N, C-alpha and C positions, 0 to 999 in steps of 0.2 A: 462455292456458288450455292451451295444448299445452305450452309451457317448463315451466310448473309441474308438468304431469305428469310429463314426461321428468325432472325434478328429481327427483321419488321415485321414480324405476326406475334399475334398473341394466343398459342397452341392452347385451344381447348378453356381458352377463356382462362386460364389460373391465376393470369395478373391482376384482371378485372375483379377472381372471387376474391383472392389474396385481400385487396386494397376494398372491398367491402367487409370483409372481415377485421381490419383495422381501423377502419371506422367504426365498426361497431364496438370492438375493445376499448376505442379512445371514452366511451361515454357512457363504457359500462358500469365504472365506480360511483357516479353522481346519480344514475338513475336507478340502481340497486339500492342505494342508502334510501333515496327520496322514498321508492314505492315499496320499502320497511318500513315507515312511518308506523303504523299501525302495533308492529312485534317491537319497537323503540319504545313506545308509548305505553306499552302494557308491561315492558319492564323497567319502566319507569313510576312505578305506581306512586300516583301524586299523592294517597291517602294513607293519613296514619291516624292509628287508633289508642286509646286508653281508657280502659274499663267500659269498653264495647260503645262507646260515642269516637268521633271525629274532633280531631283537636286541633291537627294542622292540615293544610292543606297546601303542599308543596306546588309550584310550577316551574318546570325546566324549560318550556318555550323549546320543546327538540326541534320541530319543524325550522323555526328562525333562525336559531345556532346552526344547524344543519345547513343552510342555504347560504347565511354569510360565511363560515368556516368552508364551504364549497367553492365558492366564486373569488374571494379574496386571492387564496392562489394562483386565479388566472389571472386576476389583474397584476399581481405580483411578477409573474414568470412573464409577463407581457412586457411589464416594464424592464426587467434583465434580460431581455430575449437575446442583443446582441452582442450582450459581455459572457451568459452562459454558451450559447451554440457557437461560437469564436474558440472557443475555449474544450469542448468536448466535445469528442467526435458521435458522428450520427449514430454511429453503431451502440456505442457506451448509452446514450441517452435514451432511445428506444430499447432496446432489449435490458438493459437496465432499469427502467422505467416500468416495463411488464413485470420482473422480475420481483420488484419492491411491491409493486400493486396486487401480485400473484400471492404475495408472504402478507403481505395486510387483509385481504379478504379470507386466507387462511385461519389469520388471528381472530377476525370475524365470526367465523364460523365456529371456532372452537372455543369462545366468546360463549354461545349460547349454550353450552352443557356447564359451565363454570357458574355457581352461585356466586354474589357478588353483591355488593351493597348498592343503592341506587345513583350516591355519590359517583363513589367509584366508578362505576357502569358508566355515568354521561361522562366521566372526566376521559376515560380511557376512549367510548365512542368518538366525541372529539376530535382527541388527538389521531386515532385512526382516521378523523373522516379529513382531517387537515392534510397529513401528511400522503394520502391515498389520491385526493385530488392536488396535491403540489405534484407529482409524478404523474398524474395522468395530465397537467399542463404543461409540460416538459414534451410528454409523448405525445400531447396535441399537434403543438406547435412546431416538432420535429418531423411529423408527418405529413401534416399541411405542405413545407417545403419540401418533402419527399415525392409528394405526389404532384407536386408544380411543375415536376421533370419531365411527366409523363404526358403526352397527350391531353387535350382537355378532360376527354368523355371519362377521364379515371378519376376527374377531382368530382362532378359528378356520382360515380357509383365512391367514393369513398364518402360523398355527403350523403349519401341513402342508407348507409351503412347505418352513419352516426344519426340520422332522422331516425331509424328503425331499433334503435337502442333501446330505450323507451317503453316500446311497443312489448319487446321482448323481454323486459323487465315487468311489467306489469301481467303478460302470459304466465311468467314464470312464476310470480305470488297471486294467480288465480289458481294456478294449477296446484301451488302449495295450500293455498286455503282448501280447495275442492277434496284435497285428500284426504283418508281416514286417518291419516296418524297424526296423532297428540301435535300438540302446538308448537311443543319442543321440537320434535322430530321435522315438521313441516318447515320450521324456521331454519334448522342447519339442512335441511336438503336444498332449501331458496338461495344460503350462504354457497352452498356448494358450487350451483351452479356457475355463478359467476367466476368462480375459481378454473373449473373446466373452461369457463368462456375467456378467460384470460391465456391459461395455458397454450388452447387452438390459436392464438392472437399471436402469440410468443414462437409458435411453431411456421407459422405464416411469414412471421416477417422474416424467420429466418432462411426459410425456402425461397423467398423472393430474390436471393442475393445469387440464386443458382439459376435461375430461368434466363435463356438469353436474349429474351424482348426484355425482360426488364434490366438484365444490363447494358444492354446497348444504351439504353435509354438513360439510365442514371449515372453510365462513366460517359456518354457524350460529352457531358458538358465540362468534367474532369479532364478529358482528350484535347476539348476547344481550349480551356483554361491555358492550358499544359503549351500546346501547340502556340498558341498567342503569347506565352510566357518567352519561349526559345526566340520567335519571330522578333520580340520587340527587344530584350537580351542581345540579339547578335545583329539588330540595326544599331541599336547605342554605339554594343564593342565596335563597331565598321566605324561609323563616326567620332568615337573619341579617338581612334586609333588613327583615323587619316587627320584630323587635328595633332596629335602626337607628333606626327610624320611631318607635319608641316612645320612644325615649331624644328624641328632637327633638321631641314633644310636652311635654316636661319633666319626664320619671320619670329623676331620677337615678341610682337604681338599679334593676334589673329585680326584678320581683317575684315570690316562689316560682314561680308559673305558669312567668313568662319564662324563670327561671334552668332550670328543669326542659326547657321547650322547648329553649334553647339547649343543654344536657349531651344532650338527645335526636340532635339533628344534628350535633352533634360525635363523638358514639358511630355515628351512620351514616356519617361520615366515614371512621372508622378502622376499619369491619366493611369498608369496600369498600376502602380501600387494602391491608390485612392479607391480605383473603382469605381468611379463616379464619372464616368462616359459611357455612354451606350457604345452600339458599333458603329453608326453614324457619325460618330465623335460628338454628337450636340452634349451640351452639361445637362443634367437634370436638376429639376426644379430643386428648391428648398423646401423643406419641410413645412415652412408657414406657407408659401407660394400654393403649394396642394391642398392644404387646409383650407385656404380661402374659397379654391374652387369646389370644395367637395366638406363644409360646414354644415350644410342643410342636412346630407345623408349623413352623416358624422350625428348628429342631433337627433336622425330620425330613427337609427340604428340603437341611440343609447336610449330615445321613452321607452321606445316600444320593448325593452328588455327590462326598463327601470317598472313599466305598468303590468309587465307579465312576472316578476320573481317578488313584487311586493306584497303579491295574495297568492300567486302558488310559488310550494306548496302551504305556506305558513297558514293562509286563510281557508283556501280551497281544502286542505286534508282535514280538516276539524267538523265539517258538513256532516249530518244526520241525517240518515233516511227516516222517513215516516212509516214504514212499511214494517213487516216482520223481521224479527232478531234474524231468521236466518237470512233473509236477504243483506242484513246489514254486513255481516263477514266479506262478502262480494260488494256491497256499494261503492266504497272509496276506490277499491282497484278499478274497479270498471267505469264509475261515472265522474271519476277526478281523472284518474294516472291514465287509462287507456281512451279515453277519452279525449283527453288532452294530447297524447302523445301521437293519437292517428290521427287529428283533427291538423295537429302541427306539421304532422308530415306531409299530409294533402296541402295542407296552404304552401309550401314548397314546391312542391310539385307542380301546381297549379301555374305559376310564375312561367313555366315552361312552354304553356298556353297564350297565358293571359297575362300580359305587363301593361296595367291600368293603374293610375294614371302616368301619365311621360314623367320622365326624370325631371324635366323644367317645369313641370307644373305646378302653382302652388296650392293646388288641390290636393297633392302627396302627403306635405308636413300637416296640411291641417285636417287630415283623415287619420293620421299617426296619431296627434293629439289628441282626437276624438276618442280615441280607446281607452282614456283616463274612464271612461262612462261605468267601465266593468270594474272599477274599483268599489265602488258602492253597489252596484247590482250583486257582485258577489259576495260581499259583505252582509248584503239585507239576506242572504239563503239563509238557511236554518244550521249557523255554525254554531256548536256547542263546546263548550259554554260562552256565555256571552254576561255582559255586564249593561251596557250601554244603549244600543241600538236595537229596534226592534227586529222581529223578523218580516218580511214580505212574500216570498219566495220560499214555501215551506215545501212544497211538494219534489219529487225527486225529478220529475220532467222538466222542469223551469230550472234546474240546476244545469242539469246536463244540457240543456239548450243554452244557457249564458256558456258553460264552459266548452262546448261546439265551437260557438261565435268568437270566443276569448282567445281560443289557439290557432283558430283557422284565418283569424287576421295577426296572431303574433306571429304565426309561420310565414304568412305572404307578404308584412311588412318588411320583415329581417332579412328576407329572401332578396326582395326587390331593393331593397336599400345596399345591401354587399354588394349588386351587382350593379347598381347602376354606378356607385362611387367609380370605379375605375373607367367607368364610358365619360366620366365629366373632365378629365385630363389626357396629355400626350399619351402616348402608349409607352414611353420610357418612362416617366412617372406613375406608370399603373401599381408598381411594384411597392411604391411610396404610398399610394392612397390605400392600399390592402393593407399594409402594417398598420396604418393609423386608423384604418374601420376596426380592426381588429382590438384594439386599445378600447376602443371607444366601446364595442363590446361590451368588453369585460368591466370597462366603467361602468356600463348600464346594467348587468346583470350583480354589479355590487352596491349600486346605488340599492336597487331595489329590494334585493336582500336585507339592505340595512334598516330600508323602510318598513318592512314587514313585522317588526319589531313595536314601533307605535300604531301600526294599523289593525294589528291581531290584539293589542290591548284597549283600542278603543272598540271595539266588538262587543 
């Protein structure tokens, strides 16, 4: 009895803490590379000299390529989701992804001390970003499936961990910049931090399987499916044996009743094998039918991320302060990355208290589309270098205020869109709706990353 009680209780909130760490670990790669844009741009010195004069200025567009090569793997593995997840076990997907992410972070930390030509450094960094985010996409999808087996509050804890990953990276960068160490040692310390974080995430996942509360919930669905399998196979075997006995007793062909029983048995087996029916026996709607019900929310989440990724960080990370050089060291980390991540998390959190407009309201997509105004607002800030557009918002306070509203609205509308979509379909179709929304979320990220190239060039 004592073991059963323990299985229903998360003793010491250990499972909750582990899922918070797992959520944090899934977004460490994207956030640590994004927040370190100044380090990478420093390594990619765009000025070449000849006889004391500048002869060539080479622009690598690091932020644009980093954003694109971070989001394309998410879209790719969302499309490959059903194939990959059926053929590779959950343990290999999660633990294996964390091991490879750890190795790639170690490589990035080592490269801080390795002299390298700009072109080669850029190529190696881009390849690292592609692979580290590919493993990150597999990790994130697998963990979303895992946390879905536990009570709903653990999904919220997992999402909170993800929401604070960016803040964690921004604070780590501020500590590195504020330290007395030289720039190379500070960068090394900065990249060692996600190595430790990823290692902690891996140990947390390995510990999860040893906790009784986690075992109870994670194994419950397997036991249910196994029990259902045995019951269905036993039922179909009994029916088929009955039919065979009928033939032995001299029936040359099955009676209408026997044929109906046989058809029923075959139908039961087909339903089990395809897993296309819920517990009530009601068939799930097709993907097209579900999409027709949630297309507004799918459009909203795609548009929100398209607007967000089109200028952040490709445009926003190039804004410069009008104040002293000492403040310039901290300006982007504080006013761009820290401001964005705190307000994005705040926007997501507000949805637990306020949900306006309602999911049926036509005002909801109108407000989502209105966020497009942030694109010109941020492009008119003090982005350097620039070729075409004038600067209308040169002051640091103006940029910070625009960034705060930009990120707050992003987190708020994304969270509302993702939570509204499953409510627009029958409970049996909620999983399909969630999968569709994940695809359109990844699509929005990829479109935004692609649009960042022409928008940055337009400035």
